[in-house]
KETI-555801 format. One record per residue (C-alpha): residue in three letters; residue number from 0; y, z, x. Coordinates in pm, 1 decimal, decimal comma. Layout:
BEGIN
[rec "Ala"; NUM; [Y; Z; X]]
...
END
This chain:
BEGIN
[rec "Met"; 0; [0,0; 0,0; 0,0]]
[rec "Ser"; 1; [230,2; 35,6; 295,7]]
[rec "Asp"; 2; [251,3; -346,3; 318,8]]
[rec "Tyr"; 3; [402,5; -371,2; -29,2]]
[rec "Gly"; 4; [694,4; -621,4; -15,2]]
[rec "Ala"; 5; [634,6; -713,3; 350,7]]
[rec "Glu"; 6; [543,4; -1072,7; 263,3]]
[rec "Asp"; 7; [860,2; -1109,7; 53,9]]
[rec "Glu"; 8; [1064,8; -972,1; 340,6]]
[rec "Arg"; 9; [909,5; -1218,4; 589,0]]
[rec "Arg"; 10; [969,4; -1506,8; 347,3]]
[rec "Glu"; 11; [1333,3; -1401,6; 302,1]]
[rec "Ser"; 12; [1378,1; -1369,0; 680,8]]
[rec "Arg"; 13; [1231,0; -1716,8; 732,8]]
[rec "Arg"; 14; [1462,9; -1861,3; 464,7]]
[rec "Arg"; 15; [1764,3; -1694,0; 625,4]]
[rec "Lys"; 16; [1673,3; -1839,0; 968,1]]
[rec "Ile"; 17; [1631,7; -2189,0; 824,5]]
[rec "Val"; 18; [1970,2; -2170,3; 652,2]]
[rec "Leu"; 19; [2139,5; -2042,0; 969,7]]
[rec "Val"; 20; [1982,6; -2317,3; 1184,3]]
[rec "Ala"; 21; [2084,1; -2583,4; 931,2]]
[rec "Leu"; 22; [2438,2; -2444,4; 919,5]]
[rec "Ala"; 23; [2462,5; -2433,6; 1300,2]]
[rec "Leu"; 24; [2334,7; -2791,8; 1319,5]]
[rec "Phe"; 25; [2592,2; -2902,6; 1062,7]]
[rec "Val"; 26; [2873,9; -2730,2; 1254,6]]
[rec "Cys"; 27; [2761,4; -2890,2; 1582,3]]
[rec "Leu"; 28; [2744,9; -3237,0; 1425,4]]
[rec "Phe"; 29; [3087,1; -3189,4; 1265,7]]
[rec "Val"; 30; [3243,5; -3080,4; 1595,4]]
[rec "Trp"; 31; [3083,5; -3376,4; 1774,0]]
[rec "Trp"; 32; [3208,2; -3615,0; 1505,2]]
[rec "Met"; 33; [3562,8; -3477,8; 1515,7]]
[rec "Phe"; 34; [3603,1; -3468,8; 1894,2]]
[rec "Phe"; 35; [3349,0; -3695,9; 2064,0]]
[rec "Arg"; 36; [3278,7; -3994,3; 1836,5]]
[rec "Asn"; 37; [3540,2; -4206,3; 2020,8]]
[rec "Trp"; 38; [3450,5; -4084,2; 2368,2]]
[rec "Ser"; 39; [3329,7; -4418,6; 2506,4]]
[rec "Glu"; 40; [3629,4; -4610,7; 2370,1]]
[rec "Glu"; 41; [3875,3; -4354,7; 2504,4]]
[rec "Arg"; 42; [3691,2; -4360,0; 2837,1]]
[rec "Gln"; 43; [3737,2; -4738,4; 2840,7]]
[rec "Leu"; 44; [4114,4; -4693,4; 2809,9]]
[rec "Lys"; 45; [4112,8; -4433,8; 3089,6]]
[rec "Glu"; 46; [3916,6; -4670,7; 3313,6]]
[rec "Phe"; 47; [4171,3; -4943,3; 3236,1]]
[rec "Leu"; 48; [4454,1; -4714,2; 3347,5]]
[rec "Glu"; 49; [4257,7; -4615,9; 3658,8]]
[rec "Ala"; 50; [4208,7; -4984,6; 3744,3]]
[rec "Leu"; 51; [4583,8; -5041,1; 3710,7]]
[rec "Lys"; 52; [4652,3; -4736,3; 3927,5]]
[rec "Ala"; 53; [4416,2; -4875,4; 4193,2]]
[rec "Lys"; 54; [4591,3; -5213,5; 4157,7]]
[rec "Asp"; 55; [4257,4; -5371,2; 4061,1]]
[rec "Tyr"; 56; [4414,0; -5615,5; 3817,7]]
[rec "Gln"; 57; [4102,1; -5835,4; 3801,3]]
[rec "Lys"; 58; [3902,9; -5539,4; 3669,0]]
[rec "Gly"; 59; [4178,9; -5457,8; 3420,3]]
[rec "Tyr"; 60; [4186,0; -5819,7; 3306,1]]
[rec "Ala"; 61; [3807,4; -5815,9; 3263,7]]
[rec "Met"; 62; [3840,3; -5511,0; 3038,3]]
[rec "Trp"; 63; [4046,0; -5729,5; 2803,8]]
[rec "Gly"; 64; [3738,0; -5949,2; 2764,6]]
[rec "Cys"; 65; [3869,5; -6199,6; 3017,6]]
[rec "Asn"; 66; [3789,6; -6275,8; 3379,1]]
[rec "Ser"; 67; [3870,3; -6536,1; 3638,4]]
[rec "Gly"; 68; [3551,2; -6729,2; 3552,8]]
[rec "Ser"; 69; [3629,6; -6751,6; 3181,4]]
[rec "Pro"; 70; [3995,7; -6672,9; 3126,0]]
[rec "Cys"; 71; [4125,2; -6603,7; 2776,8]]
[rec "Ala"; 72; [4314,2; -6897,7; 2634,2]]
[rec "Ser"; 73; [4546,1; -6668,2; 2439,4]]
[rec "Tyr"; 74; [4606,0; -6427,1; 2730,6]]
[rec "Pro"; 75; [4592,2; -6601,0; 3069,3]]
[rec "Tyr"; 76; [4577,5; -6396,4; 3388,9]]
[rec "Glu"; 77; [4938,3; -6485,2; 3476,0]]
[rec "Lys"; 78; [5055,5; -6337,7; 3143,4]]
[rec "Phe"; 79; [4839,9; -6030,3; 3205,2]]
[rec "Leu"; 80; [5015,5; -5980,8; 3540,5]]
[rec "Glu"; 81; [5355,0; -6027,5; 3370,7]]
[rec "Asp"; 82; [5261,0; -5738,3; 3143,6]]
[rec "Trp"; 83; [5052,5; -5509,2; 3366,4]]
[rec "Gly"; 84; [5110,1; -5626,1; 3724,8]]
[rec "Pro"; 85; [5315,7; -5456,1; 3997,9]]
[rec "Glu"; 86; [5639,7; -5607,4; 3869,0]]
[rec "Gly"; 87; [5526,7; -5634,0; 3506,6]]
[rec "Arg"; 88; [5671,7; -5502,8; 3186,8]]
[rec "Tyr"; 89; [5430,3; -5207,7; 3182,9]]
[rec "Lys"; 90; [5412,4; -5146,7; 3558,4]]
[rec "Gly"; 91; [5424,3; -4768,7; 3501,1]]
[rec "Ala"; 92; [5096,4; -4778,1; 3306,6]]
[rec "Ser"; 93; [4909,6; -4592,3; 3579,6]]
[rec "Thr"; 94; [5103,1; -4277,0; 3482,9]]
[rec "Ala"; 95; [5078,7; -4339,9; 3108,0]]
[rec "Thr"; 96; [4935,4; -4095,4; 2857,1]]
[rec "Ile"; 97; [4697,6; -4188,4; 2577,7]]
[rec "Glu"; 98; [4765,0; -4035,8; 2237,6]]
[rec "Arg"; 99; [4626,3; -4072,8; 1890,1]]
[rec "Ser"; 100; [4816,4; -4284,1; 1645,7]]
[rec "Gly"; 101; [4877,2; -4262,7; 1277,1]]
[rec "His"; 102; [4871,7; -3889,7; 1209,8]]
[rec "Thr"; 103; [5037,0; -3568,0; 1313,5]]
[rec "Gly"; 104; [4710,7; -3392,4; 1386,8]]
[rec "Ser"; 105; [4734,7; -3180,8; 1073,2]]
[rec "Ala"; 106; [4393,9; -3055,1; 964,6]]
[rec "Ala"; 107; [4503,9; -3074,3; 601,8]]
[rec "Arg"; 108; [4598,2; -3440,2; 641,2]]
[rec "Arg"; 109; [4264,6; -3520,2; 801,0]]
[rec "Phe"; 110; [4087,3; -3338,6; 520,4]]
[rec "Leu"; 111; [4280,3; -3537,0; 261,4]]
[rec "Leu"; 112; [4182,1; -3856,4; 442,4]]
[rec "Lys"; 113; [3817,7; -3751,0; 410,0]]
[rec "Phe"; 114; [3797,5; -3662,8; 779,3]]
[rec "Lys"; 115; [3878,0; -4020,1; 877,2]]
[rec "Pro"; 116; [4206,0; -4051,8; 1063,8]]
[rec "Pro"; 117; [4361,7; -4392,7; 999,5]]
[rec "Asp"; 118; [4345,8; -4488,6; 1366,5]]
[rec "Asp"; 119; [3964,6; -4477,9; 1367,4]]
[rec "Cys"; 120; [3838,7; -4803,8; 1222,7]]
[rec "Ser"; 121; [3472,3; -4879,2; 1170,3]]
[rec "Ala"; 122; [3483,2; -5155,2; 1433,1]]
[rec "Ser"; 123; [3749,0; -5018,9; 1671,9]]
[rec "Ile"; 124; [3995,9; -4743,0; 1752,9]]
[rec "Ile"; 125; [4372,6; -4763,7; 1793,7]]
[rec "Arg"; 126; [4558,0; -4549,7; 2046,5]]
[rec "Ile"; 127; [4919,2; -4522,0; 2155,5]]
[rec "Leu"; 128; [4990,6; -4561,2; 2524,4]]
[rec "His"; 129; [5312,0; -4383,3; 2632,0]]
[rec "Ile"; 130; [5450,6; -4570,8; 2931,7]]
[rec "Asp"; 131; [5780,6; -4430,5; 3054,9]]
[rec "Lys"; 132; [5983,9; -4449,3; 2732,1]]
[rec "Val"; 133; [5778,1; -4722,0; 2565,8]]
[rec "Asp"; 134; [5505,5; -4665,1; 2306,5]]
[rec "Leu"; 135; [5244,8; -4939,0; 2318,8]]
[rec "Thr"; 136; [4971,0; -4962,2; 2055,7]]
[rec "Leu"; 137; [4632,5; -5069,8; 2194,1]]
[rec "Ile"; 138; [4301,8; -5132,8; 2019,1]]
[rec "Val"; 139; [3952,2; -5087,9; 2166,9]]
[rec "Asn"; 140; [3660,4; -5269,1; 2006,3]]
[rec "Arg"; 141; [3361,0; -5039,1; 1947,7]]
[rec "Glu"; 142; [3101,3; -5313,0; 1991,7]]
[rec "Asp"; 143; [3196,9; -5447,8; 2333,4]]
[rec "Gly"; 144; [3472,1; -5214,8; 2460,5]]
[rec "Val"; 145; [3728,3; -5494,5; 2483,4]]
[rec "Ile"; 146; [4088,5; -5374,1; 2494,6]]
[rec "Gly"; 147; [4378,2; -5558,2; 2333,0]]
[rec "Phe"; 148; [4720,7; -5519,1; 2180,3]]
[rec "Ser"; 149; [4698,6; -5382,5; 1827,6]]
[rec "Pro"; 150; [4895,1; -5576,0; 1566,0]]
[rec "Trp"; 151; [4964,7; -5253,6; 1372,9]]
[rec "Pro"; 152; [4976,4; -4879,7; 1453,7]]
[rec "Val"; 153; [4686,2; -4781,8; 1225,2]]
[rec "Cys"; 154; [4368,0; -4955,1; 1112,5]]
[rec "Asp"; 155; [4490,9; -5000,7; 758,6]]
[rec "Pro"; 156; [4859,5; -5096,8; 778,7]]
[rec "Arg"; 157; [4901,6; -4991,4; 413,5]]
[rec "Val"; 158; [4848,8; -4626,1; 509,4]]
[rec "Arg"; 159; [5193,7; -4470,2; 558,6]]
[rec "Phe"; 160; [5269,4; -4161,1; 765,7]]
END
């Protein structure tokens, strides 16, 4: 009779452990999704800035999906150097900072947007590059990591902030 209720207690303990593990897993996945889902794309932008800092303009040009073997018709290497080269428009890019675009970082705003900031598209991400006193909007394609100029500051230009 001393074991009366012991099985119920073990069952309840097992249930409690399962719920706690599921909750911890959910929290871990949520944290990963909020902070690390764009890691490879943001790393691509950092590598681009590092290439510019090292004056490896061929590598930087290749990160735009172009190279000397198959140059981009819409963005030839000479134009790339006019923008990013040593005497280019964005020559201070090696000291630039990368920031999110499209929101103030408010948790309430992200919640209202269903945890999807407007600068995270399904196929790419958009980031603002602060170079000296210029804000430049860049886009990084998720599929191939190609960098380019973004035509708008957020993925859906109808979203206003």
